DRENDO-1510 file (C-alpha; in Angstrom, 1 decimal, always signed):
<recs>
REC; n; res; u; v; w
REC; 1; MET; +69.7; +79.0; +194.7 .
REC; 2; LEU; +68.1; +76.3; +197.3 .
REC; 3; ILE; +67.7; +75.4; +200.8 .
REC; 4; ALA; +69.3; +71.9; +201.8 .
REC; 5; PRO; +66.6; +69.8; +201.5 .
REC; 6; VAL; +67.3; +68.4; +204.8 .
REC; 7; LEU; +67.4; +70.7; +207.4 .
REC; 8; GLY; +70.8; +71.4; +209.0 .
REC; 9; VAL; +72.5; +69.2; +206.3 .
REC; 10; ALA; +74.2; +71.4; +203.4 .
REC; 11; ALA; +73.4; +70.5; +199.8 .
REC; 12; PRO; +75.3; +72.7; +197.4 .
REC; 13; THR; +73.3; +73.6; +194.7 .
REC; 14; PRO; +74.9; +76.2; +192.3 .
REC; 15; PHE; +73.4; +79.3; +191.7 .
REC; 16; PRO; +71.6; +79.3; +188.8 .
REC; 17; VAL; +73.6; +81.6; +186.9 .
REC; 18; VAL; +75.2; +81.7; +183.2 .
REC; 19; ASP; +76.9; +84.0; +181.7 .
REC; 20; GLN; +74.7; +87.2; +180.3 .
REC; 21; ASN; +76.9; +88.4; +177.0 .
REC; 22; PRO; +74.6; +89.9; +174.9 .
REC; 23; LEU; +76.7; +88.3; +171.9 .
REC; 24; THR; +76.6; +84.9; +173.6 .
REC; 25; ARG; +73.5; +84.8; +175.1 .
REC; 26; GLY; +72.1; +82.9; +172.3 .
REC; 27; PHE; +74.7; +80.0; +172.7 .
REC; 28; TYR; +73.5; +77.1; +174.8 .
REC; 29; HIS; +74.2; +77.8; +178.4 .
REC; 30; PRO; +73.3; +74.9; +180.7 .
REC; 31; LEU; +72.6; +76.1; +184.0 .
REC; 32; PRO; +74.4; +74.1; +186.8 .
REC; 33; THR; +72.6; +71.9; +188.2 .
REC; 34; ALA; +73.0; +70.2; +191.7 .
REC; 35; ALA; +74.6; +66.5; +191.8 .
REC; 36; ARG; +72.2; +65.1; +194.1 .
REC; 37; TRP; +68.2; +66.1; +195.1 .
REC; 38; ASP; +64.7; +65.5; +196.2 .
REC; 39; SER; +61.2; +66.0; +195.6 .
REC; 40; THR; +61.5; +69.3; +197.9 .
REC; 41; ASP; +63.3; +71.0; +195.2 .
REC; 42; ALA; +60.9; +69.7; +192.4 .
REC; 43; GLY; +58.2; +72.0; +190.5 .
REC; 44; SER; +58.6; +75.6; +188.9 .
REC; 45; GLN; +61.7; +78.2; +189.9 .
REC; 46; LEU; +61.5; +81.6; +188.8 .
REC; 47; LEU; +64.6; +83.5; +187.9 .
REC; 48; LEU; +65.1; +87.1; +187.9 .
REC; 49; THR; +68.4; +88.7; +186.3 .
REC; 50; VAL; +69.5; +92.1; +185.3 .
REC; 51; ALA; +72.7; +92.6; +183.6 .
REC; 52; ASN; +75.1; +95.9; +182.6 .
REC; 53; THR; +77.2; +95.5; +180.1 .
REC; 54; ASN; +79.3; +98.3; +178.5 .
REC; 55; ASN; +82.6; +97.5; +176.8 .
REC; 56; MET; +84.0; +99.3; +173.5 .
REC; 57; ASN; +87.1; +97.4; +171.5 .
REC; 58; ARG; +88.7; +97.2; +168.3 .
REC; 59; ARG; +91.5; +94.9; +167.6 .
REC; 60; GLY; +92.4; +93.9; +164.1 .
REC; 61; GLY; +89.4; +93.5; +161.2 .
REC; 62; GLU; +86.5; +93.8; +164.1 .
REC; 63; ARG; +85.3; +96.0; +165.6 .
REC; 64; LEU; +82.9; +96.3; +168.7 .
REC; 65; LEU; +80.3; +98.5; +171.3 .
REC; 66; VAL; +78.3; +96.6; +173.8 .
REC; 67; ASP; +76.1; +99.6; +175.9 .
REC; 68; ALA; +73.3; +97.9; +176.8 .
REC; 69; GLU; +71.1; +96.6; +179.9 .
REC; 70; SER; +69.6; +93.5; +180.1 .
REC; 71; THR; +66.4; +91.8; +182.3 .
REC; 72; GLU; +66.0; +88.2; +181.7 .
REC; 73; LEU; +63.2; +86.5; +183.3 .
REC; 74; ARG; +63.3; +82.8; +183.2 .
REC; 75; TRP; +61.2; +80.3; +184.0 .
REC; 76; VAL; +62.7; +76.7; +185.2 .
REC; 77; TRP; +60.8; +73.2; +185.9 .
REC; 78; ASN; +62.5; +70.2; +187.7 .
REC; 79; GLU; +60.1; +66.9; +187.3 .
REC; 80; ASP; +61.7; +63.3; +189.1 .
REC; 81; ILE; +60.4; +60.5; +187.0 .
REC; 82; ASP; +62.0; +58.1; +189.4 .
REC; 83; SER; +64.5; +57.8; +192.0 .
REC; 84; ARG; +66.8; +58.1; +189.7 .
REC; 85; TRP; +66.1; +60.4; +186.7 .
REC; 86; ARG; +65.2; +64.1; +186.5 .
REC; 87; LEU; +63.7; +65.9; +183.8 .
REC; 88; ARG; +64.4; +69.8; +183.7 .
REC; 89; ALA; +62.4; +72.9; +181.3 .
REC; 90; SER; +64.1; +75.6; +181.1 .
REC; 91; LEU; +62.4; +79.1; +179.1 .
REC; 92; PRO; +63.7; +82.4; +179.3 .
REC; 93; ILE; +62.0; +86.1; +178.5 .
REC; 94; VAL; +64.5; +88.6; +177.6 .
REC; 95; HIS; +64.9; +92.6; +177.5 .
REC; 96; TYR; +67.1; +94.5; +176.3 .
REC; 97; GLY; +67.3; +98.3; +176.8 .
REC; 98; GLY; +69.2; +101.2; +178.0 .
REC; 99; GLY; +68.4; +100.7; +181.9 .
REC; 100; VAL; +68.6; +102.2; +185.0 .
REC; 101; LEU; +72.4; +100.9; +186.7 .
REC; 102; ASP; +74.7; +103.2; +184.4 .
REC; 103; PRO; +74.2; +106.1; +187.2 .
REC; 104; LEU; +75.3; +103.7; +190.8 .
REC; 105; ILE; +77.7; +101.5; +188.7 .
REC; 106; ASP; +79.1; +105.1; +187.7 .
REC; 107; GLY; +79.0; +106.2; +190.8 .
REC; 108; TRP; +80.3; +103.1; +192.3 .
REC; 109; HIS; +83.2; +103.1; +190.7 .
REC; 110; LYS; +84.1; +106.9; +191.3 .
REC; 111; MET; +83.6; +106.2; +195.6 .
REC; 112; LEU; +85.7; +103.1; +195.0 .
REC; 113; GLY; +88.3; +104.9; +192.7 .
REC; 114; LEU; +88.2; +102.1; +190.4 .
REC; 115; ASP; +88.6; +102.7; +186.3 .
REC; 116; GLY; +85.6; +102.9; +184.7 .
REC; 117; GLY; +87.1; +101.8; +181.0 .
REC; 118; SER; +85.0; +103.3; +178.7 .
REC; 119; ARG; +81.7; +104.2; +180.7 .
REC; 120; ALA; +83.0; +108.1; +180.7 .
REC; 121; ASN; +82.7; +108.1; +177.1 .
REC; 122; ARG; +78.9; +106.9; +177.1 .
REC; 123; PRO; +75.6; +108.7; +177.6 .
REC; 124; ASP; +73.9; +106.9; +180.3 .
REC; 125; ASP; +71.3; +104.8; +179.8 .
REC; 126; GLU; +71.2; +104.3; +176.1 .
REC; 127; LEU; +71.0; +101.1; +174.4 .
REC; 128; ALA; +74.3; +100.1; +171.4 .
REC; 129; ILE; +75.0; +96.7; +170.8 .
REC; 130; GLN; +77.3; +97.0; +167.5 .
REC; 131; TYR; +79.7; +94.3; +166.1 .
REC; 132; SER; +81.5; +93.8; +162.8 .
REC; 133; GLY; +85.1; +91.3; +162.0 .
REC; 134; GLY; +85.0; +88.2; +159.6 .
REC; 135; GLY; +82.0; +89.1; +157.2 .
REC; 136; THR; +79.5; +89.4; +160.2 .
REC; 137; ASN; +77.7; +92.3; +160.8 .
REC; 138; ILE; +75.4; +92.3; +164.2 .
REC; 139; ARG; +73.5; +95.6; +164.9 .
REC; 140; VAL; +70.9; +96.4; +167.8 .
REC; 141; ASP; +69.9; +100.0; +168.8 .
REC; 142; ARG; +66.4; +99.5; +169.7 .
REC; 143; SER; +64.8; +98.1; +172.9 .
REC; 144; HIS; +63.1; +94.6; +172.3 .
REC; 145; THR; +61.6; +92.3; +174.3 .
REC; 146; GLY; +61.2; +88.7; +173.0 .
REC; 147; ILE; +61.0; +84.4; +173.9 .
REC; 148; GLY; +65.0; +82.8; +174.5 .
REC; 149; ASP; +65.3; +79.8; +173.4 .
REC; 150; MET; +64.4; +76.8; +175.5 .
REC; 151; SER; +66.3; +73.6; +176.8 .
REC; 152; LEU; +65.0; +70.3; +178.0 .
REC; 153; GLU; +67.6; +68.3; +180.2 .
REC; 154; LEU; +67.8; +64.8; +181.6 .
REC; 155; GLY; +69.6; +64.1; +184.6 .
REC; 156; ARG; +70.9; +60.6; +186.6 .
REC; 157; ARG; +72.4; +60.3; +189.5 .
REC; 158; LEU; +75.1; +58.0; +189.4 .
REC; 159; LEU; +76.2; +58.5; +193.2 .
REC; 160; VAL; +74.8; +59.2; +196.2 .
REC; 161; GLU; +76.4; +58.9; +199.3 .
REC; 162; ARG; +76.0; +60.5; +202.9 .
REC; 163; THR; +79.2; +63.0; +202.0 .
REC; 164; LEU; +79.7; +62.7; +198.3 .
REC; 165; ALA; +77.2; +62.6; +195.4 .
REC; 166; VAL; +77.7; +62.5; +191.3 .
REC; 167; SER; +75.1; +62.8; +188.6 .
REC; 168; MET; +75.2; +63.2; +184.7 .
REC; 169; TRP; +73.3; +65.4; +182.3 .
REC; 170; GLY; +72.5; +65.4; +178.8 .
REC; 171; GLY; +70.8; +68.8; +177.3 .
REC; 172; ILE; +69.1; +70.2; +174.1 .
REC; 173; GLU; +68.0; +73.8; +173.4 .
REC; 174; LEU; +65.4; +74.2; +171.1 .
REC; 175; PRO; +65.9; +77.6; +168.5 .
REC; 176; THR; +62.6; +79.7; +169.8 .
REC; 177; GLY; +64.8; +82.8; +170.3 .
REC; 178; ASN; +65.4; +85.2; +167.6 .
REC; 179; ALA; +69.1; +85.8; +166.7 .
REC; 180; LYS; +68.4; +89.1; +164.8 .
REC; 181; HIS; +68.0; +90.2; +168.2 .
REC; 182; LEU; +69.9; +88.5; +169.9 .
REC; 183; THR; +67.1; +86.1; +172.1 .
REC; 184; GLY; +68.4; +82.9; +170.7 .
REC; 185; ASP; +71.2; +81.5; +168.1 .
REC; 186; GLY; +69.0; +80.3; +165.9 .
REC; 187; ALA; +70.3; +76.3; +166.3 .
REC; 188; PHE; +69.6; +73.2; +167.5 .
REC; 189; ASP; +72.8; +73.0; +170.5 .
REC; 190; VAL; +73.4; +69.8; +172.9 .
REC; 191; GLY; +75.2; +69.6; +176.0 .
REC; 192; VAL; +76.4; +66.7; +178.2 .
REC; 193; TRP; +77.9; +67.1; +182.0 .
REC; 194; PHE; +78.8; +66.2; +184.9 .
REC; 195; SER; +77.8; +67.3; +188.6 .
REC; 196; GLY; +79.4; +66.3; +192.0 .
REC; 197; ASP; +79.5; +67.5; +195.7 .
REC; 198; TRP; +81.5; +66.5; +198.8 .
REC; 199; ARG; +80.0; +67.5; +202.3 .
REC; 200; PRO; +83.0; +67.1; +205.3 .
REC; 201; ARG; +80.7; +69.1; +207.4 .
REC; 202; ARG; +77.1; +69.5; +208.0 .
REC; 203; ASP; +77.2; +73.2; +207.6 .
REC; 204; LEU; +80.4; +73.2; +204.9 .
REC; 205; SER; +79.7; +71.8; +201.4 .
REC; 206; PHE; +81.9; +71.9; +197.2 .
REC; 207; ALA; +80.5; +71.6; +194.3 .
REC; 208; ALA; +81.5; +71.3; +190.9 .
REC; 209; THR; +80.6; +70.8; +187.3 .
REC; 210; LEU; +82.4; +69.8; +183.9 .
REC; 211; GLY; +80.9; +69.7; +180.7 .
REC; 212; GLY; +80.6; +70.7; +177.1 .
REC; 213; THR; +78.1; +72.0; +174.4 .
REC; 214; ARG; +78.1; +71.4; +170.9 .
REC; 215; GLN; +76.9; +74.2; +169.2 .
REC; 216; GLY; +74.9; +73.3; +165.9 .
REC; 217; PRO; +74.5; +75.7; +163.0 .
REC; 218; GLY; +72.8; +78.8; +162.9 .
REC; 219; GLU; +72.2; +82.2; +162.1 .
REC; 220; LEU; +74.1; +83.7; +165.0 .
REC; 221; LEU; +77.4; +84.2; +164.0 .
REC; 222; ASP; +77.3; +81.3; +161.6 .
REC; 223; GLY; +80.9; +80.0; +160.5 .
REC; 224; ARG; +82.7; +81.9; +163.3 .
REC; 225; ARG; +80.5; +79.8; +166.1 .
REC; 226; ALA; +83.2; +76.7; +168.0 .
REC; 227; ASP; +81.9; +73.4; +167.6 .
REC; 228; TRP; +82.6; +72.6; +171.1 .
REC; 229; VAL; +82.5; +74.9; +174.5 .
REC; 230; GLY; +83.4; +73.5; +177.7 .
REC; 231; PHE; +82.7; +75.1; +181.1 .
REC; 232; GLN; +83.4; +74.5; +184.8 .
REC; 233; SER; +82.2; +76.0; +187.6 .
REC; 234; LEU; +83.4; +75.5; +191.7 .
REC; 235; VAL; +80.9; +76.3; +194.8 .
REC; 236; ALA; +81.5; +76.4; +198.4 .
REC; 237; ARG; +78.8; +77.2; +200.6 .
REC; 238; TRP; +78.4; +77.5; +204.4 .
REC; 239; ASP; +75.0; +77.2; +206.1 .
REC; 240; SER; +74.7; +79.7; +208.7 .
REC; 241; THR; +71.6; +77.9; +210.0 .
REC; 242; ASP; +68.9; +75.6; +209.3 .
REC; 243; ARG; +67.1; +78.3; +206.5 .
REC; 244; LEU; +69.6; +80.6; +206.0 .
REC; 245; TYR; +72.7; +79.9; +203.6 .
REC; 246; LEU; +76.1; +82.1; +202.2 .
REC; 247; GLN; +77.8; +81.1; +198.9 .
REC; 248; ALA; +80.3; +81.8; +196.2 .
REC; 249; GLN; +81.1; +80.4; +192.9 .
REC; 250; LEU; +83.2; +80.2; +190.0 .
REC; 251; ASP; +82.4; +80.0; +186.6 .
REC; 252; VAL; +84.1; +79.5; +183.7 .
REC; 253; HIS; +83.7; +79.0; +179.7 .
REC; 254; ASP; +85.6; +78.5; +176.6 .
REC; 255; SER; +85.1; +80.6; +173.7 .
REC; 256; TYR; +82.2; +80.3; +171.7 .
REC; 257; VAL; +83.5; +82.3; +168.8 .
REC; 258; LYS; +86.7; +80.7; +166.7 .
REC; 259; SER; +89.3; +83.2; +165.9 .
REC; 260; THR; +88.8; +86.3; +167.4 .
REC; 261; HIS; +90.4; +89.1; +169.6 .
REC; 262; ILE; +87.7; +90.6; +171.2 .
REC; 263; PRO; +88.2; +89.4; +174.6 .
REC; 264; LEU; +84.1; +89.6; +175.1 .
REC; 265; LEU; +83.9; +87.0; +172.8 .
REC; 266; GLY; +86.3; +84.9; +174.2 .
REC; 267; PRO; +86.5; +82.5; +177.6 .
REC; 268; ALA; +85.2; +84.2; +180.5 .
REC; 269; THR; +85.9; +83.6; +183.9 .
REC; 270; ILE; +82.7; +84.9; +186.6 .
REC; 271; LEU; +82.4; +84.9; +190.5 .
REC; 272; THR; +79.1; +85.2; +191.4 .
REC; 273; VAL; +78.6; +85.5; +195.5 .
REC; 274; GLY; +74.7; +85.7; +197.6 .
REC; 275; GLY; +72.6; +83.1; +199.8 .
REC; 276; GLY; +69.6; +82.2; +200.4 .
REC; 277; TYR; +66.5; +81.8; +202.9 .
REC; 278; ARG; +63.5; +79.5; +203.4 .
REC; 279; LEU; +60.6; +81.2; +204.9 .
REC; 280; LEU; +58.4; +79.6; +207.9 .
REC; 281; SER; +55.7; +79.1; +204.9 .
REC; 282; GLY; +58.3; +77.5; +202.8 .
REC; 283; TRP; +58.6; +79.9; +200.2 .
REC; 284; ARG; +62.8; +80.0; +199.1 .
REC; 285; VAL; +64.2; +83.3; +198.4 .
REC; 286; GLY; +67.8; +84.1; +196.9 .
REC; 287; VAL; +69.6; +86.5; +195.5 .
REC; 288; SER; +73.5; +87.1; +194.4 .
REC; 289; VAL; +75.5; +89.9; +192.6 .
REC; 290; SER; +78.1; +88.3; +189.4 .
REC; 291; GLU; +81.1; +90.5; +188.5 .
REC; 292; ASP; +83.2; +89.7; +185.5 .
REC; 293; VAL; +86.9; +88.0; +187.0 .
REC; 294; ALA; +88.4; +88.5; +183.9 .
REC; 295; VAL; +87.5; +92.1; +182.7 .
REC; 296; ASN; +85.8; +92.7; +180.1 .
REC; 297; THR; +85.1; +89.1; +179.0 .
REC; 298; SER; +81.3; +89.4; +179.9 .
REC; 299; PRO; +79.2; +92.1; +182.1 .
REC; 300; ASP; +80.4; +94.7; +184.4 .
REC; 301; VAL; +77.8; +93.4; +186.7 .
REC; 302; ALA; +74.8; +90.9; +187.1 .
REC; 303; PHE; +72.1; +90.7; +189.8 .
REC; 304; GLN; +70.2; +87.2; +190.5 .
REC; 305; PHE; +67.0; +87.2; +192.3 .
REC; 306; THR; +65.3; +83.7; +192.7 .
REC; 307; ILE; +62.0; +82.6; +193.7 .
REC; 308; ARG; +60.5; +79.2; +194.8 .
REC; 309; ALA; +57.0; +78.4; +196.2 .
REC; 310; PRO; +56.4; +75.2; +198.6 .
REC; 311; VAL; +56.1; +71.8; +197.1 .
REC; 312; ASP; +52.9; +71.6; +197.9 .
REC; 313; PHE; +51.5; +75.0; +196.9 .
REC; 314; PRO; +48.4; +74.9; +194.7 .
</recs>
């Protein structure tokens, strides 16, 4: 969620969002990347994401209950190696708890006359994550805060023109999290993806990402995890001023679990809308909200907030 490096020229940068599903968070979800970059968007960035999930399902021999609110604070660092190569590191800190958003979401559903689903059968602000099926049993019912899996990624520019850019990325996720507490998967996972953007006008731009991850053997859902998981994203951005932009993004990923009848463990489609603003001091802030377009395949709602210091900030 960055403002265009060149004022007045839209440079679409995808929202740095990934699926906040508690049961699949441990798998490798690379943050979307921009096709073009320069020194003005290097350095550190902090991402705060709050997600609320309420899902109950029984199909075949599988049983699922997820009633949780997660808070993720993620540190992201970018560094240019030279004019073509960029290195990125990412490390999240994750908290699971009952949360505080249940009454707000219930009120929103009632006001709009929407179906609250399984929320009516669950007390507000309580934590319960349970899954059983295929020889797997997962249970988390106590609040927990821990470090998630760290990722290291390398990008290379392939094409940079005035209206078109393409880059290629590869990455590895390290098992620094805890599979038992659902902050990691206990495996070394790798991924590769391409990012591209098209800028037909100075105030309008589009971007896309296409790639996949290879899931290594690990502790979380071992024997059930898919070998390869594809993911895609589409972005449309409008720069209303030199400092303010609005953006919509659609993210899709394949199922991380083989042979499941539970939608929350299958493919997901997530819509994110929001924008960003660059202050006169050079600080950049962003805010967005994500919804599960394919209902019951990801958290009901996730709020993201980002902040980046000026490049010359001490």
